[in-house]
C-alpha positions, 0 to 999 in steps of 0.5 A, a space after each residue: 500500500 502506497 501512503 505517499 498520496 494520502 500523506 500529501 493530501 493530508 499535508 495540503 489540507 493542513 496547510 490550507 486550514 492553517 492559511 485560511 485561519 490567518 488570512 481572514 477577509 478584512 471587513 470595514 467594520 472590524 474593530 482594528 480597522 482604521 478610522 482615519 488616514 495617517 496624517 500627512 500633507 495638507 489634507 486629513 481624512 477621517 470617518 465615522 464607524 462604517 457600521 452606521 453608514 447607509 451602505 451597511 444599515 440598509 443593505 440587502 446583504 450587509 455581510 457582503 457590503 461590509 467586506 473589503 477595505 472600500 472605506 479606506 480606499 475612498 478616503 485615500 482617493 478623496 485625499 489624493 484628489 483634493 491634494 491635486 486641486 487644493 491651493 498651496 498653503 491651504 488645509 482641508 479636514 474631511 470627516 466622512 459621516 455617511 456613504 451609500 455606494 452605487 448599486 445594490 444587492 437584490 435578494 429577490 433574484 435568488 441565491 445565485 446572485 446574493 453576492 452580486 451588486 446590481 448597478 441601476 440608476 435608482 441606486 446612485 452613489 452618495 456621500 456625506 462629508 463635514 469639511 473645514 478648509 483653512 488658510 496657512 494662518 488658520 483662517 476658515 475659508 469654508 466649513 460645513 456639511 457637504 452632501 454628495 450625490 450623482 443621480 446621473 452616474 450611469 450617464 457620466 461615468 465610463 464603466 467600459 474602460 474601468 474594472 474598479 468597483 469604486 469607479 462611480 464613487 470616485 467619479 462623484 468625488 472628482 466632480 465634488 472636488 472640482 466644484 468645491 475647489 475651483 478657482 474663483 473667477 
């Protein structure tokens, strides 16, 4: 009797079990997940507990909606976009208080589509931000709540050339940054 195939199979099973225990999927609601980006440059971005975001509270599949690192990815993108347009010497503090991603889960389609986000015009992306924009000496230029929404996101975004799952939210952020920081004429 040849035990070699059985030993190889057992070793593979043990290695897979050990690897899956340490390689757990990250969720945006994990207790050790960050709630702000590290301080660097003129733009600081923080966010509330994602468990309170509309995306999770009203999701038809909250398990799938909390998977990944999408809150931090959007915060990083927001910072990068603002840094490109923010005039020299100014600072911007952003607190993300709510996010609703484009699309939604539709459980009535059946179990085979439980993890599928359907992108339709009735599910536009939305974000709520509290901002504080200051000059180098601390004078406040602008502050308050900003409600971002893009009801025409399917007509303005170019999804054909992008496989980024956050492309609609990023396009919405770009449009807001352009409106918020456009030079006064």
